[in-house]
N, C-alpha and C positions, 0 to 999 in steps of 0.2 A: 504494500499500499504506500502511495506516495502522497504524504500529507504533512504539511508544515506543523511543527509543534515546538513548544518552548517551555522550560521550567527553570525557576530560580532567577538569578541575576546575571545579565549579560551586558556588554558594552553597546553603545549605540552603533558603532561601526566595527566590523570584524577586522581582525589583525591590527588593532590599535591598543594603546596602553590602557590597561584595566587593572586597578589597584584596590587593595583593601583599605580599611580605615587607618592603618598604620603606614600606608604608602608602599606596601609590598606588592609586586606584580603578581597577578594570578597567571597560571601557566595554561596557555591555549593549546588545544590538541584538535586536529582535524581527524575525524573518524569516518573514513570514506572508502569507497569501492571503486574498482575498474580504473585505477590510476588517475584519480582526480576527475574522471568523467562520469562516475556513477553517483548514486545517492550518498549523502554525507550529512554529518552533524558536526558543529563546532562545540567543543566542550571546554570548560574553564575549571582547572584544578587548583587546589591550594598549593600543591607541590608538583614538580615534574613527574610524569607517569613513567619515566625511564630509569628511575633509581632502583636498580636490581643488584642485590648483594651476592646472589648465587643462582646458578642454573644447573639442573641435573636431568639427565635422560633417565626416565623411570622404567618404561617398558614399551614394547610394541603391542598395541591393542588392536591390530588389524584383524578382522574376522577370519576364522578358519573355515575355508570353503570345503564342503563335503560333496556337493554335486555342482559341477561347473556348467554343465549343459543338460537342461531338463526339458522333456516333452511329455510330461505326465501331470494330470490334474492332481493336486495335493491339498491337504487340509491340516491344520494345526490347532491344538487347543491351548490358547494363550493363557488362560487362567490357571493352567497347571504349572506355569512358571513359578518357582518358589521365591518368596520374599527374601530380601537381603537387607542388612542394616544400612549399607552404604549406597548412596545414589549412583555413583559411577560404577561400582562393582555390580549393581543390579541391572545395568544396561546390557542387553543381549541382542546383538545384531543377527537377524534371521535371514535377510535377503540383501544382496549387494550387486551393483554394477558400477560403472564409471560415473554415473549421474547421481546416484543416491544410495544410501544405506537405510534399511527399514528394520526397526527393532522394537522390542518390548522392554519395559522396566517395571519392577515391583519393589521400590525402595521403602524401607521403614522410616528413613530420615536422610537428611543431607548434612553431613558432618560440618560443624563450624570450624574445623581445622583447615579447611581449604576453600578456595573459590575455583570455579571451572570456566574454561574458555575454549570453545571449539574454533580453532583457527583455520579449519579446513572447509567448514560448511555452515550455511544457514540451518537452523534447527526448527522443526515443527514438533511440539509436544502436544498430543491430544490426551486430555485428562479423562480417563474412563472411570476411575475410582479415586476419591480423595479431594483434598482442597488445601489451600495454603496461599503463600505469597511468593512471587518471583521478585527477587531483589537484584538490582543492577545499579550502575552509576547514574542511570537515567531517572531513577525513582522506582516505585513499587507497582506491581500488577497483582492484584488479588485474583485467585482462580478457583474453580470448583468443577464438578461433574459436567462434561460436555464442552469444556473450553479448549480451544486451540490457543497455544502460546507460540508466537513467532519470534525467534531470537536471532538477530542478524549475526552472520559470521564475525568472529573476533570479539563478541560481547562477553565480558566477565560477569558471572552471575553466581548467586546462591539461591536456594529454595528453602523456605520455611514451611514444612508440612504440618498440618494441624493434628494429624494422628498418624499411626503406623501402617494403616491399610491404604496403600496407593498403588494404582495401576495405570501405566502410561504407554501409549503407542507413540513412537517417535520416528521422525524422518530426518536424516542428514542430507541436505541438498547441496551438491557441489557447484550448482549454479543458482543465480538469484531466484528466490521463491516470491512470487507476486500474485496478484489477482489477474484474471483473464482480461486481455486487452479489449475484448468485445464488450465488456461491461462498462468501459470508460469512454468519455468523450476526449476531444483533443486537448482539453485542459486538465485531464486526469480525474475529473468528477465522475462519480458513478451515475450511469444513465438510468432512466426510468424502468427499463426492462431488466435491470440487474436484480438478482435475488437478495441483494443486501446493499446498504448504502453507508455513508460515512458515520452516521450516528450509531451504527451496530458495533463499531470498533471501540475497544477500550485502550486508552493510551496511558503511558506511565504517569504516576501522580506521587505526591508525598515525598518529594526530593529531600533527602537528609544528607547534609555534609558531614563526613566523618573525618575529623581533624585528629588523626591517630598515627603515631609512629611506632615501629616495632618490626616484626617479622611476619609478613603476610604471604602465605603460600598460594600461588595460582597454578593449578594443573592445566596445562595447555596442550591440546591435541593438534598435531600437525603431521600430515602425511602418514597417518596411522600410528604415530608415536606419541606417547604421553610424556611431557616434559614438566618439571617442577621449577617454577620461577619463584624466588623469594624477593619480595619488594619491601622496601624500607617504609613506604607510606601506604596507608589504607587505599585500596583501589577505588573506593567510593568517596573520594575527597572532592567531590564536584560541587561548585557553588551555583552553577547555571549552565545551560546548554540550549541550543536551538538547531533545527534542521529537519531532515527527512529520514534519517537512519537511526532507528531505535526499536526496541521490542514493543509488541502489542498483543492484545488478546481479542478473541472473537468466539462467541458461544455458538455451537452448532444449533441451538434452539432459536437463534436469530436468523438462520438461513430460511428464506421464504421459497417454498417449492414452486416450480413451474409445472403446471399440469395442462392436459389437452384432451380433445375429444377421443383420440386414439392414442395408443402407447407411443411415447416420445423416447428418443435414444438417450443413453447415459450422459452426454454432454450437458443436458439441462441441469444436472446435479453438480456441475463443476464449481469447485470452491477456490482452489489455488492452481498455479501452473509454474513450471520451470521449463528450461529448454529440453529436458529429457523425460518429463513425466507430467501428469496432472493428478490432482486430488479432488475427489467428489464427496459431497455430503448428502447421504440419503436420510430424509427426515419424515416424520408423520405428515401425510398428505392425503388429499382426496384422489381417488382413482379416476381413470378415463371415463368419460361420460357419454360416449357414443352408445346407442342401445345394444350394439353387438360387440362392444369392446372386449378385448381380452387383456386384463390388467397385467398379467404375468408377462415378463419380457419374452420376446421371440428368440429362438435359437440364433446364435450368431458366431462368427469366427473372428477372433482377434488376430488378424494376420500381421499387423504391424506393432502390436503391443501386448504386454502381459496384463492380466487383470488380477489384482490382489484386493480382496474384500475383508475388512475387519468389522465383525458383527458387534454392535454396541448394546442394543436393547430392542425389545419388541419381538414380534413373530415375523421373521423374514420369509415372506410368502413363496419365494422361488426356490428355497432350500428346505430339505427335510432334516430333522434332528440336528439343528444348529444351536449352539450355546453361546452365551455372552462371552466375549473375548476370543471366539474362534476365528480362524483365518482360513480363507480359501484362496488357492493360487490356480489360475487357469492360464496356461502358457500360450503365447502367440502361435499362430500357425494351425491350430485345430479348433473345431467348433465346440461350443459349450452352450448350455441353456438350462431351463428349469428342471428340477428333479421330477421323477414320475409322479403324476397326480397334481402338480402345482398349477399347471395351466387350467385344468378342469376346476380346481378349488377356487381359482381367482375369479371365474366368471360370475358376474352378479354382485361382487363385493364393491362396496362404495368407498372404502378408505383403508389405509394401513397405518399402523403405529410403529413400523419398523425404523430403526436407526442404525446406520452403518457409515464407515469411512472407506471409500474405495480409492486405491492407488494404481494408476495405470503407467507403468514404465514403458518407454518407447523402444528400449533395447532389452534383450534377454537378461534375466537376472541369474545369479548363482545363489545356491541355497547352502546355509552354513551348518556346521555341526550343532550349534545351539538350536537351530530350527528342527532338526531331526529328532531332538529329545522330546519335542512337543507334537510330533506327527501322528495323525490319525491313520490307522492301517487301512490300506486298500480304498481310499476315498474315491479313486478313479472308477471303481466298480459300482458306485452308488447309484448309477443310472440304470443298472440292470433290473428288469422286472422278472421276478420268479414266476 
């Protein structure tokens, strides 16, 4: 989302002298992308953000690939992922290609001993279970069930979880994650046909300036390697900022579904996009209203993309025996469609309460060892009628 926002105190003109009441200069930082050509924010620190006392290489956290080339429909039970105490340790990448990593996390907490920074990718955290506050140098974002948190590449953050029961679907996007261009006009404003608008986004608030010195550990991930940076100043020592590059939140419950007289294709559900994939939100909605409409999706072949569906809530009418947190993977190049009986069951139905997140990578994905621990046996045979 490209929208100007500002918090705290900033000077009238950028790149000019800006001092505190004692005459000491604040330290200006440009936090931007694409070599000064992408979106950016100007941030004003109490101290230089460059004061680092130690750097350590911790470990390689690249996902371990189990299946590099897949041509079989698969399913995984995400809620069987065991909870772990630490946020980073709980993150398990399930699918990967050069455009994105997709994973699940079930953290009990986020240790106050460190901050985290993904220097490789934008992050999308979908909150399936749990609530709390995302804390960054830009301010705070409160979150709860159904929220998407979009965290730009290179953003240092901590999370305060309210309790120990948390389940998160996450995406690491190696290219910019944004809203579909067809939803916006030439000025960047959301158009009337868009399923959401500016007022549906929640921006950072409650900026708090941390004037603290000591040893602050930031765990930074770059090229699949986790590094430990020790800073002398608190990373949230910001007195003010403005710009277009910052974290934000969006609730899946604020996505307004697009419906029609006959069944419409999945792009009507699109929420986010990057150069190598799209993300769709399936939400409660009225079904098609032609007198002979078949609400269930027609059989289709994903020739140019994979289809990954993460089931959030409700009765997903096109699948049999689906649980919350379950994932289905239908690879590109072969047809897939509703389970036996789903088409017939859908006829005459007026609405659905289903909720799911769909991710369509445009390039084939590899499947990790962590994914296979959650696999449902013989899912590809579930279309067989005895």
